[in-house]
Structures are given as structure tokens and as C-alpha cells.
N, C-alpha and C positions, 0 to 999 in steps of 0.2 A: 476359403475354408480355413479353419482355425489351426489345427495341428498342435495345440498345447499339450505338454507332456503331463497329463493328469489322468487319474483313474477314471474320472467322470467322462472323459472323452469317449471311452470305449464301452460304457454301460448302455443299458436299454436293449431294445430289440433291433439287432442289426441283421439284415437278411443276406444270407449267402445266395447271391443271385444266380438263377438259371440263365443260360445264354441262348437266345434264339438264332436259328440259321435260316437261310433261304437257299433255294436251289441255284447252283451256279456251276456249270461243268468245268470252269477254269479254276475253281477253288479246291482246296484239299478235300478229298472224298466227295467232291461235287457239292459241297455245302459252304456257303459264304456266311460270315457273321452279319446279321441284320442289325446294324448299329442304331438305326432310327427306332426300330421296335424295342431294342434293349434300353435306349434312353427313355422311351415312354414307360417301360416296365419299371424302371428305377423310380421315376416320378410317381407312378401309381402306388408303389409300396410306401413311399414317404407320405404321400397325400392321404393314405389310409391308416396313418398312425404309427408307422414304424420309425425308429430313430435314424436309421441309415441303411446303407447297403454294403455288401462285401463282394466285389467282383474278383474274378480270377481265383476262386477257390476250387475245390474238387467238384462241387456242384456246378460251377461255371466252366468245367472242362478245360481248365488252364493248360493241362499237359497235352491237349490236342490242338493247341493254337500255335501259329507261327509267332516269332518274337514281335513282329509288327502288329499282328492282331492283338496279342496280349497287352501291349502298351495302349493300343487304341481303345480296347475295351475299358481299361481303367480310366483313361481320359474321358471317355464317353460318360461313364458314371459320375465322375467328378463334375463335369460340365452340366449334366442333367440335374444333379442335386443342388448345386450352387451352395448357398448359405442355409438351406432349409433342412439339412441333416448332415450326418457324418458319412464318410467313405473310408472303409478300412480295406485296403488292397491286399490280396493274397500275393505273397512274394516267395512262395515255396520253390526250393531248388535242390538239386542233388548235393551241392556243396555250398560252403559259406560264401564263396566269391560270386556264385550265381544269385543266391538269395540277397546278398548285399547290393548287387547290381540292380535288382528289381526294386529294392527298398529305396535306393537313391533316385531311381526314375519316379517312383511314387511321390517322393518328397518334392522333386522338381515339378511334378505335374499338379501338386496341390492337394494330395490326399491328407486325411486327418490322422491316419495310423495305418499299420500293416499287421497282417496275420501271417504267422510263420510256423511251419512245421520244422522239426529237426531234419537233418539230411534225409532226403526222400528215397534214395536208392541204396542206402548203406546202413547197416546196423551199427551206428556210431556208439563209441564209448562215452563215459561221463565227461572227460576232458574235451572231446571233440564236440559234444553237444553244447557245452559252455562256450567254446570258441565260436561256434556257429551263431549263437544268439548275441554274443558280443559284437560280431561283425555286422549283423543286421541292425542292432541298436545304434551302431556308430553312424548310420545314415541320418539319424536325428529325429525320426518320427517315433511316437509311442508305439510299442510293440506288444501285440497279443500273441503269446506263445500258444501253440496248438498241440494238444496232446491227443494223438490218435494212434494208440498202440496197435489197433487192429490192422491198419493199412501200412504203417511205417515200420512196425516191429520194434519201435523204440518207445519205451514207456517213460513219460515225464512224471515220475512218482512224486508224492508230496515232499520228500526230503530233497530230491533233485530240484524241484521247483523252488524250494527255499533258497537254494544256491543261485539258481537262475534269476530269482527276484532281486538279488543283490546287484545285478547289472543295471546301470543307469539307463532308463528308457524302457525297461520291461515293466509294463503296468498291469497286465492281465494274462489270464490263461483261459483258453477255450478247452473245457474238459469234456472229452468224448470217450472216456473209458467205459462209461455206463455205470460206474460204481459211485452212487451218490454219497457213500460214506466218505469219499475223498473231499467233498466240499468243506466239511468242518476241519478235516486234518490239514488241508491246504491253508485255510484261514488261521489255524493255530501256528503252523510252521512258517508261513509267509504272510503275516497280517497286513502288509501293505499291498498285497497282490489281489486284484479283483478277480473273482472266480466267475466265469461266464459259462452258462449251460450250453453244451455243444451238441447233445443228442436230443432230438425233439421228444422222444418217448419217455424221457425222464426229466423233462423240463420243469414241471410243477414241483416234483420232489426236490430238484436242485435249488429252485428258487425259495422254497420253504426252508431249506437248510442254510440259506444266506447268500446264494449266488445273486449277483447284482446286474447280470446281463444275460442275454440269450442270443447266441449267434446261430441263426436258425435256417432250416430248409423249407418247411411247409408254410411259413408265412408268404412264400411265393404264391401259395394257393389261397390262404386265409389271412391276409395281413391285418385287417381290422380286428378280427376275432383274436388273433395272436397278440396284438397290442393290448387288447382288453384283458386277456389272460395274464399277461405280464403285470399289468397294473393291479389286478385283483390279488395276485399271488404276493407281490411285494408290499401290498397294503395289509397282508395278513387275513384277507377275506377268503378263508379256506372253503367254506361251503359253496360260495358262488364260483370260486375258481374251479373246484372239482366238478360242479355241474356243467361248466363249459368244457373242461378238459377231457372228461371221460368219454364222451361221444367221438372225440377227435383222435384219441390216442391210438386206436387201431390203424388209422391212416398214418399217424406220426411214426409208427414202428417201421414203416418203409424207409424212413430217413437213415436207419441203421443197417440197412440191407445192401447187398452188392448192387442191386438195380435201383438205388435211390434216385439217381438222376432221371432215369426214364420214368420212374414212378411219380416223381414230383411234376415232371412235364405233362404226364397224363392227367394228374390232378388239376393242373392249370387248365387243360383243355376242358375238363368236366365242369369247371366254374365259368367257362366262357372266355378264358384267356388263351393266348397262343403259347403252346408248349413246343411242339415240333420235334424233329428228330435230333439224335445225338451223332456226333462224329465217332468213328472208330477210335479206340477199341470197343466202345459201347455200341451194341446193336439194339434192335427192337426188342421189346418185352416178349417173352414166350406167351403162348395162349393162356397157360395156367397163371403166370404172373399178372398178365393183363386182367384176367378175371378176378384175381385176388385184390389188386389195387382198386378196380372198379367197384367191387362189393364194399370194401372199406370206405371208399370215398362216398359212395351212395348213402351209407349209413351216417357219415359225418354231415353231408349236405342236408339230409332229411332232418337230422337233429337240430341243425342251425336254423332251418326254415321254421321248424316247430317252435323253437325258442324265440325267433323273431315275431312269430304270430301271437305268442302268448301275451 
């Protein structure tokens, strides 16, 4: 793997990978990580046009893993992808020392970059946020900061990102606020920082405003179509991109909901992939949520089949 400290390293469609489990009474919650199936899934994503994978994100249920599992998940992705794509490992942690530790392990194991939230269990102030990212960047890999104010209660605003971008090694931001107005403001305030679309249901809008990457959830379900959407959008082919995006966006909206992990795993099942269960605290979808995901996915699948047949 390369690991060069350049913006280009973290551009393109990088999939926040869902994690498969298999039944095992001796494992936490009776579910063991299925590493062979995970490796196959990582290869499938890259073979279907995605630039790379992002293990150990929230979609990858990192907070439900043991330390041994978490490192092995990252190593599995790195070994599965080899030189055929990039691996951007989630290194989120409650404090800078934990996040730096995971970043150092990612560097040791051959990752191309890391994705990092601000402190995950503490509403950090500005100075603490800066110190957090300085610590993670000191591990030596390119860092994509992750702005998810919904879950962390910390908002990496454009003016704060301008300061974070001054840290050597911070090359990109995954923007998950849902406010596409921020794309241009971040580019104005931090012109050297790559802006990466973080919420699937505003991906096209973010790309049209100048985002150069997509750190994505639903490409676990639709990798080839997602790669095509990215190419159309970044090439400025708006009509073609809209025609592909609009039938998918109802399903994509589940990426921004509390049940996004379960929804994406159900979506995977509906296209013939393995999704499987989640570990606690995530439980199964309610009947109403399952019906909603199913209906949105059925419309998306039908539209893609019609498009393929045309």
C-alpha cells in the first residue's frame, strides 16, 4: 500500500464497509466476525469500481469490537485489497491517546490513510479538537477528519476546519452535516483540504459543489452504480447523474438515520449479498423500519433493472 501524504490518496469512492458476523456462542453477543466473508466483500467492492474501503467506521460497528477484532478487521481489509485500491482505517476514540494508538497500528499494518472523528464521548472545545487531530496526524498517515455533529455533538465548522487543515497530514474532511452549503465554504476557507461527501443522500449535490470524494455507505449495496454516479457527477454530466441518482436517493436516505447499519445490511441481502445481524447495542429492524427499507430498496432495484434493460 502506498500511504503517500497527498489529497489524491483519499479521493474517489471509498466504501465504509459493513462487517459480517457468524454465529458463535463463545464470541461477544454470540456473534464472531467472519473475516473470510469480509475479505471477499472488500474485494467485491473494489472489483466493482470503488476506489477503496474504510473498515472500522460506525457502519463497521467498530465500537462493538474487541481490540483484537478491531485490528484484525483492518488488517483483513489491507491484505484483501493489496495494491488494487486504498484502505482508510477508522481510528475513532474517546481521546487523542486512543485515536493515535489506532492510527499508529494502521500505519504499522500498511493502511493508506485514516478516518478520524473528534473525541467521541466528550463535547470537546476548540483547543482539545485541534490537539486531538495533531496527535492522530503524528502517526504519519494522511488523515481524513470526520465531521458528524449529529452523533458526536461536535461540529467541525468551516472556520474550525481551516485551522485543522494547517496541521501537517490532515488532507481531507468527510462532511456529514448534511449542509451542502458547507462544501464551497470549506473550499474557500481551507483550499488545500479535500472535501469528501459523507452523507449518501446529498452526495450528488456535494459532488456538484466541488467535493472530490465520497466516503459512502450504500455502495456496500450498489458499488458499480455508485462508482458510475461519482464519475458522471465529477465529469459534470448532470442529466445522466440525476437519472441514476434520483431512483436511489430514497434508499440512500437511510444512511442518515439511526438504523443505517441495519438498513444497509438489509439492502445487501436484497441484492444477493450477505448482510447478516448486528452486534448490540444495535438490534434488528422494527417491522415498520424493515417495511420502509424494503420498499425503498425495491424501487431502487427496479429502476436499475429498467435502466440496464434500456
